[in-house]
PDB file of N, CA, C and O in Angstrom:
ATOM      1  N   MET A   1      -0.708  -7.489 -13.854  1.00  0.00           N
ATOM      2  CA  MET A   1      -0.138  -7.235 -12.319  1.00  0.00           C
ATOM      3  C   MET A   1       0.744  -8.137 -12.250  1.00  0.00           C
ATOM      4  O   MET A   1       0.561  -8.982 -13.127  1.00  0.00           O
ATOM      5  N   ALA A   2       1.943  -8.419 -11.366  1.00  0.00           N
ATOM      6  CA  ALA A   2       2.912  -9.254 -10.898  1.00  0.00           C
ATOM      7  C   ALA A   2       2.321  -9.938  -9.518  1.00  0.00           C
ATOM      8  O   ALA A   2       1.746  -9.417  -8.562  1.00  0.00           O
ATOM      9  N   SER A   3       2.589 -10.953  -9.716  1.00  0.00           N
ATOM     10  CA  SER A   3       1.970 -11.750  -8.644  1.00  0.00           C
ATOM     11  C   SER A   3       2.903 -11.660  -7.303  1.00  0.00           C
ATOM     12  O   SER A   3       4.132 -11.587  -7.265  1.00  0.00           O
ATOM     13  N   ALA A   4       1.953 -11.686  -6.187  1.00  0.00           N
ATOM     14  CA  ALA A   4       2.405 -11.331  -4.754  1.00  0.00           C
ATOM     15  C   ALA A   4       3.398 -11.842  -4.597  1.00  0.00           C
ATOM     16  O   ALA A   4       3.716 -12.477  -5.602  1.00  0.00           O
ATOM     17  N   PRO A   5       4.033 -11.897  -3.886  1.00  0.00           N
ATOM     18  CA  PRO A   5       5.610 -12.939  -3.090  1.00  0.00           C
ATOM     19  C   PRO A   5       4.569 -13.403  -1.877  1.00  0.00           C
ATOM     20  O   PRO A   5       3.621 -12.766  -1.419  1.00  0.00           O
ATOM     21  N   THR A   6       5.083 -14.791  -1.488  1.00  0.00           N
ATOM     22  CA  THR A   6       4.276 -15.097  -0.627  1.00  0.00           C
ATOM     23  C   THR A   6       4.812 -15.208   1.228  1.00  0.00           C
ATOM     24  O   THR A   6       4.255 -15.272   2.324  1.00  0.00           O
ATOM     25  N   SER A   7       6.529 -15.169   0.553  1.00  0.00           N
ATOM     26  CA  SER A   7       6.851 -14.997   1.756  1.00  0.00           C
ATOM     27  C   SER A   7       7.348 -13.829   2.621  1.00  0.00           C
ATOM     28  O   SER A   7       7.922 -12.989   1.927  1.00  0.00           O
ATOM     29  N   GLN A   8       7.309 -13.578   3.693  1.00  0.00           N
ATOM     30  CA  GLN A   8       7.208 -12.297   4.310  1.00  0.00           C
ATOM     31  C   GLN A   8       8.581 -11.737   4.158  1.00  0.00           C
ATOM     32  O   GLN A   8       8.821 -10.654   3.625  1.00  0.00           O
ATOM     33  N   ASP A   9       9.660 -12.728   4.773  1.00  0.00           N
ATOM     34  CA  ASP A   9      10.776 -12.564   4.151  1.00  0.00           C
ATOM     35  C   ASP A   9      11.626 -12.164   2.590  1.00  0.00           C
ATOM     36  O   ASP A   9      12.821 -12.012   2.333  1.00  0.00           O
ATOM     37  N   ALA A  10      10.653 -12.106   1.931  1.00  0.00           N
ATOM     38  CA  ALA A  10      10.702 -11.725   0.091  1.00  0.00           C
ATOM     39  C   ALA A  10      10.725 -10.468  -0.068  1.00  0.00           C
ATOM     40  O   ALA A  10      11.428  -9.965  -0.944  1.00  0.00           O
ATOM     41  N   VAL A  11       9.938  -9.720   0.775  1.00  0.00           N
ATOM     42  CA  VAL A  11       9.503  -8.408   0.363  1.00  0.00           C
ATOM     43  C   VAL A  11      10.373  -7.496   1.340  1.00  0.00           C
ATOM     44  O   VAL A  11      10.668  -7.381   2.530  1.00  0.00           O
ATOM     45  N   ASP A  12      10.580  -6.969   0.197  1.00  0.00           N
ATOM     46  CA  ASP A  12      11.570  -5.386   1.254  1.00  0.00           C
ATOM     47  C   ASP A  12      10.266  -4.368   1.490  1.00  0.00           C
ATOM     48  O   ASP A  12       9.487  -4.318   0.539  1.00  0.00           O
ATOM     49  N   PRO A  13       9.968  -3.604   2.583  1.00  0.00           N
ATOM     50  CA  PRO A  13       9.785  -2.793   3.250  1.00  0.00           C
ATOM     51  C   PRO A  13      10.095  -1.600   2.613  1.00  0.00           C
ATOM     52  O   PRO A  13       9.291  -0.711   2.892  1.00  0.00           O
ATOM     53  N   PHE A  14      10.948  -1.285   1.883  1.00  0.00           N
ATOM     54  CA  PHE A  14      11.149  -0.167   1.008  1.00  0.00           C
ATOM     55  C   PHE A  14      10.451  -0.384  -0.114  1.00  0.00           C
ATOM     56  O   PHE A  14       9.708   0.488  -0.563  1.00  0.00           O
ATOM     57  N   THR A  15      10.570  -1.314  -0.574  1.00  0.00           N
ATOM     58  CA  THR A  15      10.074  -1.911  -2.017  1.00  0.00           C
ATOM     59  C   THR A  15       8.654  -1.329  -2.035  1.00  0.00           C
ATOM     60  O   THR A  15       8.115  -0.382  -2.608  1.00  0.00           O
ATOM     61  N   ALA A  16       8.158  -2.555  -0.929  1.00  0.00           N
ATOM     62  CA  ALA A  16       6.954  -2.785  -0.560  1.00  0.00           C
ATOM     63  C   ALA A  16       6.057  -1.069  -0.921  1.00  0.00           C
ATOM     64  O   ALA A  16       5.201  -0.858  -1.780  1.00  0.00           O
ATOM     65  N   VAL A  17       6.649  -0.090   0.081  1.00  0.00           N
ATOM     66  CA  VAL A  17       5.842   1.138   0.147  1.00  0.00           C
ATOM     67  C   VAL A  17       6.493   2.330  -1.106  1.00  0.00           C
ATOM     68  O   VAL A  17       6.155   3.505  -0.964  1.00  0.00           O
ATOM     69  N   GLU A  18       7.074   2.092  -1.857  1.00  0.00           N
ATOM     70  CA  GLU A  18       7.082   2.602  -3.280  1.00  0.00           C
ATOM     71  C   GLU A  18       6.029   1.740  -4.088  1.00  0.00           C
ATOM     72  O   GLU A  18       4.901   2.218  -4.209  1.00  0.00           O
ATOM     73  N   SER A  19       6.285   0.601  -4.609  1.00  0.00           N
ATOM     74  CA  SER A  19       5.217  -0.201  -4.865  1.00  0.00           C
ATOM     75  C   SER A  19       3.429   0.400  -5.114  1.00  0.00           C
ATOM     76  O   SER A  19       2.723   0.685  -6.081  1.00  0.00           O
ATOM     77  N   LEU A  20       3.276   0.362  -3.520  1.00  0.00           N
ATOM     78  CA  LEU A  20       1.825   0.995  -3.117  1.00  0.00           C
ATOM     79  C   LEU A  20       2.065   2.733  -3.491  1.00  0.00           C
ATOM     80  O   LEU A  20       1.200   3.167  -4.252  1.00  0.00           O
ATOM     81  N   ARG A  21       2.840   3.479  -3.166  1.00  0.00           N
ATOM     82  CA  ARG A  21       2.641   4.767  -3.024  1.00  0.00           C
ATOM     83  C   ARG A  21       2.542   4.737  -5.029  1.00  0.00           C
ATOM     84  O   ARG A  21       1.764   5.601  -5.434  1.00  0.00           O
ATOM     85  N   ALA A  22       3.136   3.981  -6.052  1.00  0.00           N
ATOM     86  CA  ALA A  22       2.901   4.586  -7.399  1.00  0.00           C
ATOM     87  C   ALA A  22       1.292   4.195  -7.503  1.00  0.00           C
ATOM     88  O   ALA A  22       0.343   4.915  -7.812  1.00  0.00           O
ATOM     89  N   ALA A  23       1.321   3.037  -7.198  1.00  0.00           N
ATOM     90  CA  ALA A  23       0.011   2.660  -7.454  1.00  0.00           C
ATOM     91  C   ALA A  23      -0.922   3.438  -6.847  1.00  0.00           C
ATOM     92  O   ALA A  23      -1.710   4.043  -7.573  1.00  0.00           O
ATOM     93  N   LEU A  24      -1.018   3.574  -5.392  1.00  0.00           N
ATOM     94  CA  LEU A  24      -2.071   4.799  -5.360  1.00  0.00           C
ATOM     95  C   LEU A  24      -2.096   5.759  -5.653  1.00  0.00           C
ATOM     96  O   LEU A  24      -3.087   6.442  -5.391  1.00  0.00           O
ATOM     97  N   ASP A  25      -0.691   6.438  -6.548  1.00  0.00           N
ATOM     98  CA  ASP A  25      -0.936   7.670  -7.125  1.00  0.00           C
ATOM     99  C   ASP A  25      -1.805   7.281  -8.394  1.00  0.00           C
ATOM    100  O   ASP A  25      -2.475   8.054  -9.079  1.00  0.00           O
ATOM    101  N   GLN A  26      -1.667   6.094  -8.536  1.00  0.00           N
ATOM    102  CA  GLN A  26      -2.018   5.867 -10.689  1.00  0.00           C
ATOM    103  C   GLN A  26      -3.879   5.934  -9.817  1.00  0.00           C
ATOM    104  O   GLN A  26      -4.891   6.184 -10.471  1.00  0.00           O
ATOM    105  N   ALA A  27      -3.881   5.781  -9.007  1.00  0.00           N
ATOM    106  CA  ALA A  27      -5.406   6.196  -8.777  1.00  0.00           C
ATOM    107  C   ALA A  27      -5.648   7.223  -8.126  1.00  0.00           C
ATOM    108  O   ALA A  27      -6.767   7.173  -7.615  1.00  0.00           O
ATOM    109  N   GLY A  28      -4.877   8.493  -7.833  1.00  0.00           N
ATOM    110  CA  GLY A  28      -5.273   9.213  -7.890  1.00  0.00           C
ATOM    111  C   GLY A  28      -5.595   9.668  -6.165  1.00  0.00           C
ATOM    112  O   GLY A  28      -6.107  10.707  -5.750  1.00  0.00           O
ATOM    113  N   ILE A  29      -5.140   8.603  -5.471  1.00  0.00           N
ATOM    114  CA  ILE A  29      -4.792   8.908  -4.025  1.00  0.00           C
ATOM    115  C   ILE A  29      -3.534   8.966  -3.324  1.00  0.00           C
ATOM    116  O   ILE A  29      -2.490   8.615  -3.876  1.00  0.00           O
ATOM    117  N   VAL A  30      -3.584   9.491  -1.856  1.00  0.00           N
ATOM    118  CA  VAL A  30      -2.643   9.881  -1.379  1.00  0.00           C
ATOM    119  C   VAL A  30      -2.372   9.608   0.043  1.00  0.00           C
ATOM    120  O   VAL A  30      -2.855  10.365   0.885  1.00  0.00           O
ATOM    121  N   PHE A  31      -1.614   8.554   0.413  1.00  0.00           N
ATOM    122  CA  PHE A  31      -1.385   8.472   2.125  1.00  0.00           C
ATOM    123  C   PHE A  31      -0.360   8.785   2.437  1.00  0.00           C
ATOM    124  O   PHE A  31       0.666   8.138   2.226  1.00  0.00           O
ATOM    125  N   PRO A  32      -0.465  10.201   3.195  1.00  0.00           N
ATOM    126  CA  PRO A  32       0.830  11.797   3.726  1.00  0.00           C
ATOM    127  C   PRO A  32       1.515  10.738   4.637  1.00  0.00           C
ATOM    128  O   PRO A  32       2.727  10.816   4.433  1.00  0.00           O
ATOM    129  N   SER A  33       1.233   9.781   5.558  1.00  0.00           N
ATOM    130  CA  SER A  33       1.920   9.047   6.513  1.00  0.00           C
ATOM    131  C   SER A  33       2.542   8.106   5.802  1.00  0.00           C
ATOM    132  O   SER A  33       3.511   7.641   6.403  1.00  0.00           O
ATOM    133  N   LEU A  34       2.311   7.571   4.557  1.00  0.00           N
ATOM    134  CA  LEU A  34       2.889   6.047   4.150  1.00  0.00           C
ATOM    135  C   LEU A  34       4.184   6.024   4.470  1.00  0.00           C
ATOM    136  O   LEU A  34       4.643   7.159   4.343  1.00  0.00           O
ATOM    137  N   ALA A  35       5.042   5.198   4.853  1.00  0.00           N
ATOM    138  CA  ALA A  35       6.444   4.629   5.390  1.00  0.00           C
ATOM    139  C   ALA A  35       6.842   3.358   5.578  1.00  0.00           C
ATOM    140  O   ALA A  35       6.211   2.353   5.250  1.00  0.00           O
ATOM    141  N   VAL A  36       8.393   3.427   6.360  1.00  0.00           N
ATOM    142  CA  VAL A  36       8.281   2.206   6.630  1.00  0.00           C
ATOM    143  C   VAL A  36       8.229   2.003   7.889  1.00  0.00           C
ATOM    144  O   VAL A  36       8.949   2.911   8.304  1.00  0.00           O
ATOM    145  N   GLU A  37       7.781   1.288   9.017  1.00  0.00           N
ATOM    146  CA  GLU A  37       8.044   1.395  10.354  1.00  0.00           C
ATOM    147  C   GLU A  37       9.163   0.992  10.408  1.00  0.00           C
ATOM    148  O   GLU A  37       9.582  -0.037   9.879  1.00  0.00           O
ATOM    149  N   PRO A  38      10.156   2.263  11.472  1.00  0.00           N
ATOM    150  CA  PRO A  38      11.346   2.230  11.719  1.00  0.00           C
ATOM    151  C   PRO A  38      11.796   1.607  13.212  1.00  0.00           C
ATOM    152  O   PRO A  38      12.955   1.416  13.580  1.00  0.00           O
ATOM    153  N   THR A  39      10.396   1.304  14.082  1.00  0.00           N
ATOM    154  CA  THR A  39      10.830   1.076  15.216  1.00  0.00           C
ATOM    155  C   THR A  39      10.874  -0.557  15.477  1.00  0.00           C
ATOM    156  O   THR A  39      10.967  -1.068  16.593  1.00  0.00           O
ATOM    157  N   SER A  40      10.771  -1.417  13.969  1.00  0.00           N
ATOM    158  CA  SER A  40      10.472  -2.920  14.239  1.00  0.00           C
ATOM    159  C   SER A  40      11.221  -3.159  12.843  1.00  0.00           C
ATOM    160  O   SER A  40      10.325  -3.162  11.999  1.00  0.00           O
ATOM    161  N   PRO A  41      12.053  -3.294  12.422  1.00  0.00           N
ATOM    162  CA  PRO A  41      12.784  -3.582  11.357  1.00  0.00           C
ATOM    163  C   PRO A  41      12.925  -5.000  10.887  1.00  0.00           C
ATOM    164  O   PRO A  41      13.136  -5.310   9.715  1.00  0.00           O
ATOM    165  N   ASP A  42      12.817  -5.686  11.707  1.00  0.00           N
ATOM    166  CA  ASP A  42      13.006  -7.238  11.732  1.00  0.00           C
ATOM    167  C   ASP A  42      11.233  -7.810  10.902  1.00  0.00           C
ATOM    168  O   ASP A  42      10.955  -8.701  10.100  1.00  0.00           O
ATOM    169  N   LEU A  43      10.385  -6.735  11.635  1.00  0.00           N
ATOM    170  CA  LEU A  43       8.914  -7.497  11.066  1.00  0.00           C
ATOM    171  C   LEU A  43       8.655  -6.967   9.504  1.00  0.00           C
ATOM    172  O   LEU A  43       7.588  -7.228   8.948  1.00  0.00           O
ATOM    173  N   ARG A  44       9.617  -6.268   8.892  1.00  0.00           N
ATOM    174  CA  ARG A  44       9.184  -5.722   7.700  1.00  0.00           C
ATOM    175  C   ARG A  44       7.954  -4.696   7.425  1.00  0.00           C
ATOM    176  O   ARG A  44       7.531  -4.291   6.343  1.00  0.00           O
ATOM    177  N   LEU A  45       7.482  -4.383   8.831  1.00  0.00           N
ATOM    178  CA  LEU A  45       6.190  -3.332   8.809  1.00  0.00           C
ATOM    179  C   LEU A  45       5.955  -2.113   8.002  1.00  0.00           C
ATOM    180  O   LEU A  45       6.733  -1.168   8.129  1.00  0.00           O
ATOM    181  N   VAL A  46       4.751  -2.033   7.018  1.00  0.00           N
ATOM    182  CA  VAL A  46       4.626  -0.840   6.444  1.00  0.00           C
ATOM    183  C   VAL A  46       3.132   0.063   7.447  1.00  0.00           C
ATOM    184  O   VAL A  46       2.005  -0.125   7.905  1.00  0.00           O
ATOM    185  N   ASP A  47       4.160   1.025   7.299  1.00  0.00           N
ATOM    186  CA  ASP A  47       3.005   2.184   8.091  1.00  0.00           C
ATOM    187  C   ASP A  47       2.370   2.845   7.326  1.00  0.00           C
ATOM    188  O   ASP A  47       2.972   3.613   6.575  1.00  0.00           O
ATOM    189  N   LEU A  48       0.634   2.724   7.280  1.00  0.00           N
ATOM    190  CA  LEU A  48       0.024   3.037   6.315  1.00  0.00           C
ATOM    191  C   LEU A  48      -0.627   4.840   6.847  1.00  0.00           C
ATOM    192  O   LEU A  48      -1.175   5.687   6.141  1.00  0.00           O
ATOM    193  N   GLY A  49      -0.295   4.883   8.228  1.00  0.00           N
ATOM    194  CA  GLY A  49      -0.711   6.116   8.744  1.00  0.00           C
ATOM    195  C   GLY A  49      -2.459   6.114   8.573  1.00  0.00           C
ATOM    196  O   GLY A  49      -3.284   5.267   8.231  1.00  0.00           O
ATOM    197  N   ARG A  50      -2.515   7.525   9.005  1.00  0.00           N
ATOM    198  CA  ARG A  50      -4.163   8.081   9.217  1.00  0.00           C
ATOM    199  C   ARG A  50      -4.187   8.881   7.845  1.00  0.00           C
ATOM    200  O   ARG A  50      -3.398   9.716   7.403  1.00  0.00           O
ATOM    201  N   ILE A  51      -5.815   8.138   7.111  1.00  0.00           N
ATOM    202  CA  ILE A  51      -6.235   8.942   5.910  1.00  0.00           C
ATOM    203  C   ILE A  51      -7.674   9.693   6.150  1.00  0.00           C
ATOM    204  O   ILE A  51      -8.508   8.972   6.697  1.00  0.00           O
ATOM    205  N   ARG A  52      -7.990  10.684   5.913  1.00  0.00           N
ATOM    206  CA  ARG A  52      -9.378  11.489   6.377  1.00  0.00           C
ATOM    207  C   ARG A  52     -10.175  10.151   5.216  1.00  0.00           C
ATOM    208  O   ARG A  52      -9.623   9.416   4.397  1.00  0.00           O
ATOM    209  N   ALA A  53     -12.026  10.301   5.704  1.00  0.00           N
ATOM    210  CA  ALA A  53     -12.918   9.039   5.002  1.00  0.00           C
ATOM    211  C   ALA A  53     -13.066   9.756   3.630  1.00  0.00           C
ATOM    212  O   ALA A  53     -13.100   8.857   2.789  1.00  0.00           O
ATOM    213  N   ASP A  54     -13.144  10.662   3.176  1.00  0.00           N
ATOM    214  CA  ASP A  54     -13.292  10.766   1.763  1.00  0.00           C
ATOM    215  C   ASP A  54     -12.045   9.564   1.187  1.00  0.00           C
ATOM    216  O   ASP A  54     -12.405   8.634   0.465  1.00  0.00           O
ATOM    217  N   VAL A  55     -10.567   9.729   1.611  1.00  0.00           N
ATOM    218  CA  VAL A  55      -9.572   9.277   1.016  1.00  0.00           C
ATOM    219  C   VAL A  55     -10.012   7.554   1.222  1.00  0.00           C
ATOM    220  O   VAL A  55      -9.893   6.612   0.439  1.00  0.00           O
ATOM    221  N   ALA A  56     -10.490   7.613   2.445  1.00  0.00           N
ATOM    222  CA  ALA A  56     -10.730   5.832   2.473  1.00  0.00           C
ATOM    223  C   ALA A  56     -12.139   5.324   1.502  1.00  0.00           C
ATOM    224  O   ALA A  56     -12.409   4.160   1.207  1.00  0.00           O
ATOM    225  N   ILE A  57     -12.774   6.334   1.190  1.00  0.00           N
ATOM    226  CA  ILE A  57     -13.812   5.764   0.410  1.00  0.00           C
ATOM    227  C   ILE A  57     -13.426   5.391  -1.136  1.00  0.00           C
ATOM    228  O   ILE A  57     -13.914   4.474  -1.797  1.00  0.00           O
ATOM    229  N   ARG A  58     -12.097   6.644  -1.681  1.00  0.00           N
ATOM    230  CA  ARG A  58     -12.045   6.359  -2.970  1.00  0.00           C
ATOM    231  C   ARG A  58     -10.979   5.544  -2.844  1.00  0.00           C
ATOM    232  O   ARG A  58     -10.387   5.512  -3.923  1.00  0.00           O
ATOM    233  N   LEU A  59     -10.357   4.738  -1.872  1.00  0.00           N
ATOM    234  CA  LEU A  59      -9.256   3.820  -1.957  1.00  0.00           C
ATOM    235  C   LEU A  59     -10.455   2.676  -2.020  1.00  0.00           C
ATOM    236  O   LEU A  59     -10.439   1.999  -3.048  1.00  0.00           O
ATOM    237  N   ALA A  60     -11.580   2.349  -0.972  1.00  0.00           N
ATOM    238  CA  ALA A  60     -12.441   1.232  -1.031  1.00  0.00           C
ATOM    239  C   ALA A  60     -13.221   1.109  -2.523  1.00  0.00           C
ATOM    240  O   ALA A  60     -13.544   0.052  -3.067  1.00  0.00           O
ATOM    241  N   HIS A  61     -13.457   2.601  -3.085  1.00  0.00           N
ATOM    242  CA  HIS A  61     -13.597   2.078  -5.090  1.00  0.00           C
ATOM    243  C   HIS A  61     -12.980   1.805  -6.077  1.00  0.00           C
ATOM    244  O   HIS A  61     -13.410   1.387  -7.153  1.00  0.00           O
ATOM    245  N   ALA A  62     -11.603   2.101  -5.660  1.00  0.00           N
ATOM    246  CA  ALA A  62     -10.430   1.818  -6.190  1.00  0.00           C
ATOM    247  C   ALA A  62     -10.360   0.602  -6.296  1.00  0.00           C
ATOM    248  O   ALA A  62     -10.497   0.121  -7.421  1.00  0.00           O
ATOM    249  N   LEU A  63     -10.142  -0.206  -5.237  1.00  0.00           N
ATOM    250  CA  LEU A  63     -10.194  -1.097  -4.630  1.00  0.00           C
ATOM    251  C   LEU A  63     -10.968  -2.561  -5.214  1.00  0.00           C
ATOM    252  O   LEU A  63     -10.477  -3.663  -5.458  1.00  0.00           O
ATOM    253  N   GLN A  64     -12.483  -2.024  -5.330  1.00  0.00           N
ATOM    254  CA  GLN A  64     -13.351  -2.931  -5.757  1.00  0.00           C
ATOM    255  C   GLN A  64     -13.515  -2.817  -7.452  1.00  0.00           C
ATOM    256  O   GLN A  64     -14.092  -3.699  -8.087  1.00  0.00           O
ATOM    257  N   ARG A  65     -12.993  -1.740  -8.024  1.00  0.00           N
ATOM    258  CA  ARG A  65     -12.935  -1.881  -9.634  1.00  0.00           C
ATOM    259  C   ARG A  65     -11.867  -2.875  -9.850  1.00  0.00           C
ATOM    260  O   ARG A  65     -12.206  -3.635 -10.757  1.00  0.00           O
ATOM    261  N   GLY A  66     -10.815  -3.135  -9.412  1.00  0.00           N
ATOM    262  CA  GLY A  66      -9.788  -3.850  -9.315  1.00  0.00           C
ATOM    263  C   GLY A  66     -10.279  -5.075  -9.170  1.00  0.00           C
ATOM    264  O   GLY A  66      -9.705  -6.028  -9.699  1.00  0.00           O
ATOM    265  N   GLU A  67     -11.276  -5.214  -8.521  1.00  0.00           N
ATOM    266  CA  GLU A  67     -11.678  -7.088  -8.051  1.00  0.00           C
ATOM    267  C   GLU A  67     -12.296  -7.124  -9.338  1.00  0.00           C
ATOM    268  O   GLU A  67     -11.808  -7.672 -10.326  1.00  0.00           O
ATOM    269  N   ALA A  68     -13.684  -6.358  -9.277  1.00  0.00           N
ATOM    270  CA  ALA A  68     -13.655  -6.667 -11.109  1.00  0.00           C
ATOM    271  C   ALA A  68     -13.278  -6.920 -12.045  1.00  0.00           C
ATOM    272  O   ALA A  68     -13.825  -7.644 -12.877  1.00  0.00           O
ATOM    273  N   GLU A  69     -12.222  -6.366 -12.129  1.00  0.00           N
ATOM    274  CA  GLU A  69     -11.199  -6.578 -13.618  1.00  0.00           C
ATOM    275  C   GLU A  69     -10.972  -8.079 -13.447  1.00  0.00           C
ATOM    276  O   GLU A  69     -11.378  -8.844 -14.322  1.00  0.00           O
ATOM    277  N   THR A  70     -10.201  -8.641 -12.114  1.00  0.00           N
ATOM    278  CA  THR A  70     -10.011  -9.952 -12.175  1.00  0.00           C
ATOM    279  C   THR A  70     -10.965 -10.872 -12.283  1.00  0.00           C
ATOM    280  O   THR A  70     -10.668 -12.066 -12.331  1.00  0.00           O
TER     281      THR A  70
END
């Protein structure tokens, strides 16, 4: 896994969204509203949107599995 950039300015939010979407897809997880926040482009915000509780649990398990591998 590539290391995360340390500077907020170094990260393109569109690249971040696509990277996150790909990682979630590999885990079988979908964030239907995942997008770049259009109202504050200078802040480079990513809107994760809302997800169902079962999706949140699957995300938590995927993160815990990843943490156990490091």
